[in-house]
Each structure stands twice: as structure tokens, then as C-alpha cells.
C-alpha positions as CSV (number, residue, x, y, z in Angstrom):
1,M,0.2,0.2,0.1
2,Q,1.1,3.8,-1.0
3,C,1.1,6.7,1.0
4,A,0.9,10.1,-0.3
5,Q,4.2,10.9,-0.4
6,R,5.3,14.6,0.8
7,L,8.0,13.9,2.3
8,K,11.3,15.4,0.0
9,K,14.7,16.1,0.8
10,N,16.6,18.4,1.9
11,D,13.0,18.5,5.1
12,Q,13.5,19.0,9.1
13,V,11.8,16.1,10.1
14,E,11.0,14.6,13.5
15,V,10.7,11.2,14.3
16,L,7.2,9.6,16.1
17,S,8.6,6.3,16.7
18,G,11.4,3.7,17.9
19,K,14.1,4.1,19.3
20,D,14.9,7.4,18.2
21,K,11.7,8.7,18.9
22,G,12.4,12.8,18.8
23,R,15.7,12.7,17.4
24,V,15.1,15.7,14.5
25,G,17.2,15.7,11.1
26,K,17.2,16.4,8.2
27,I,16.0,14.2,5.0
28,L,19.3,13.3,2.5
29,R,17.3,10.4,1.0
30,V,13.7,9.3,-0.2
31,D,13.4,6.6,-2.1
32,P,9.0,6.2,-2.9
33,S,8.9,2.9,-4.1
34,N,9.0,1.1,-0.3
35,N,8.1,3.7,1.4
36,R,11.9,5.3,3.6
37,A,13.6,7.9,3.9
38,V,16.8,8.0,5.5
39,V,17.0,10.4,8.2
40,E,21.0,12.1,8.7
41,K,22.6,10.6,12.3
42,V,18.6,8.5,12.6
43,N,18.5,5.1,13.3
44,M,22.8,4.1,12.6
45,V,23.6,0.7,12.4
46,K,26.9,-0.8,11.8
47,R,28.5,-2.8,9.0
48,H,31.1,-5.0,8.6
49,T,33.1,-3.8,5.4
50,K,35.7,-5.8,3.4
51,P,38.6,-3.8,3.0
52,N,38.6,-1.6,-1.0
53,P,39.5,1.3,-3.1
54,A,37.0,3.0,-1.5
55,N,38.3,2.5,1.7
56,Q,42.1,0.4,1.5
57,Q,41.8,-0.4,5.6
58,G,37.7,-2.4,6.4
59,G,36.2,-2.3,9.1
60,I,33.1,-1.5,10.4
61,I,31.3,1.0,9.6
62,E,28.4,3.1,11.3
63,K,25.3,4.6,8.5
64,E,22.1,5.4,9.0
65,A,19.4,3.1,7.2
66,L,16.5,3.6,5.7
67,V,13.7,5.0,7.8
68,D,9.7,4.8,6.6
69,L,7.6,7.8,6.0
70,S,5.2,7.3,8.6
71,N,7.3,7.1,11.2
72,L,8.3,10.9,10.7
73,K,6.7,14.2,10.2
74,L,7.7,16.9,9.1
75,I,8.5,20.3,11.1
76,C,7.6,23.6,9.7
77,P,10.1,26.5,9.1
78,K,7.4,29.0,10.3
79,C,5.9,27.6,13.1
80,T,8.9,25.3,14.3
81,K,5.9,22.6,15.2
82,T,5.6,19.5,13.7
83,V,3.0,20.4,11.7
84,R,0.7,18.0,8.7
85,L,1.2,19.5,4.7
86,G,-2.0,19.9,3.1
87,K,-1.2,21.3,-0.6
88,K,-3.0,24.5,-2.3
89,F,-2.3,25.8,-5.6
90,L,-1.1,29.8,-5.8
91,D,-1.4,32.1,-8.2
92,D,0.1,31.5,-10.7
93,G,-1.1,27.3,-10.8
94,T,2.1,25.6,-9.7
95,K,1.1,23.2,-7.1
96,V,3.3,23.9,-3.1
97,R,2.9,22.3,-0.2
98,V,0.8,24.0,3.4
99,C,1.5,23.5,6.9
100,K,-1.7,23.1,8.8
101,K,-1.2,25.1,11.5
102,C,0.0,28.2,10.5
103,N,-1.0,28.3,6.4
104,E,2.5,28.9,4.7
105,V,3.7,27.5,2.1
106,V,6.7,25.0,3.5
107,D,8.6,24.6,-0.2
108,S,11.3,27.0,-0.8
109,K,11.8,28.0,-4.0
């Protein structure tokens, strides 16, 4: 089941559940087909890697893992609260994301 994809790269989000509940971070990458995203410094996992040209030494590397989009909520840049998003058409016909609490446009152009 696919839910509406409203979160985008570089959005500031808060984690709603799981081991990192309450942590805030920036979205680094979104995977819309699996409904997941990678958030900066959230859901850190350890990976054992062999030496390769990119990483000469190898060893244990800590990196971010995917988080389900349903566990993330956007932080509005205007009112600095976690909010739901709506959509609205501007006068010039462009569709933008809108904060449901303060009715301000969230998209930055």
C-alpha cells in the first residue's frame, strides 16, 4: 500500500516512534517505491566492510539506515512545530505544500 508522498529531500523532520523517537534530522534521501527515507544521524547501524579502493582499511562503518515515512513528521520552518501538510495551488498555477497549523507555504524555491 502506497501513502501520499509528501516529504522531500532536505526537509527537517522529527522521528515519531522507534529507538530514535524525538530525534530531529534532515532527510538525505527518499525511496518512494518502498515508502522509506534516510534521515541524518537517525537509525544508525554498523556495517562490516572489507578493504576496497574507496575504503583502504575496511572495518566496522556506522551509517544511517532507512526509516519508514509513517514514522516521520515534518517540522514547519515558519512555526517550528511538527505539522501535517496540505496542498494548495498558487495564483500562477504551481502546486505547493502548505503547513496545516500556520497556513504558510513550506516549499522553498
